[in-house]
C-alpha positions in Angstrom: 36.0 -102.6 -40.6 36.5 -99.2 -40.7 36.4 -97.7 -44.6 38.1 -93.9 -45.2 37.8 -91.8 -48.3 40.7 -89.7 -49.0 40.9 -86.0 -50.7 43.5 -84.3 -52.3 43.8 -80.5 -52.8 46.5 -78.6 -54.7 46.8 -75.3 -53.3 48.4 -72.6 -55.5 51.0 -70.1 -54.1 51.1 -67.0 -55.4 53.4 -64.0 -56.2 55.1 -63.4 -59.6 57.7 -66.4 -59.1 55.2 -68.0 -56.7 56.3 -69.5 -53.3 54.1 -66.7 -51.4 51.4 -68.3 -49.3 48.3 -65.9 -47.9 48.5 -67.8 -44.5 45.0 -66.6 -43.6 43.7 -68.0 -47.1 45.6 -71.3 -46.4 44.3 -71.7 -43.0 40.6 -70.8 -44.3 40.9 -73.5 -47.1 42.3 -76.1 -44.0 39.4 -75.1 -41.9 36.5 -75.3 -44.3 38.0 -79.4 -45.0 37.9 -79.8 -41.7 34.0 -78.4 -40.7 33.0 -80.9 -43.6 34.7 -83.8 -41.5 37.8 -84.0 -43.2 41.4 -84.7 -41.2 44.5 -83.4 -42.6 46.9 -86.2 -43.0 49.6 -84.9 -45.3 51.0 -81.3 -46.3 53.6 -81.1 -49.0 54.9 -78.5 -51.4 56.2 -79.3 -54.8 59.5 -77.3 -55.7 60.2 -75.1 -58.6 63.5 -73.5 -58.5 65.8 -71.7 -56.2 63.8 -73.3 -53.1 60.4 -71.7 -54.1 57.1 -73.8 -54.1 55.0 -74.2 -57.0 51.9 -75.6 -55.4 50.9 -77.3 -52.1 49.7 -80.7 -51.9 47.1 -81.4 -49.0 45.8 -84.7 -48.1 42.4 -85.2 -46.2 40.8 -88.3 -45.0 37.5 -88.9 -43.2 35.2 -91.9 -42.7 32.8 -92.9 -45.1 
């Protein structure tokens, strides 16, 4: 039977009130985990207010 392990990362947004994402830095984060064999399975933000994002939660999986 296949077995999986999971990793959850909380990526902080920037800016004075939050909500700003440095797309190059975010992509580098995803690629770093991908090069270790992690596959992105989910990505969602945590709301702060007025539609701004506080954090981005990233979930990866890979075979054990």
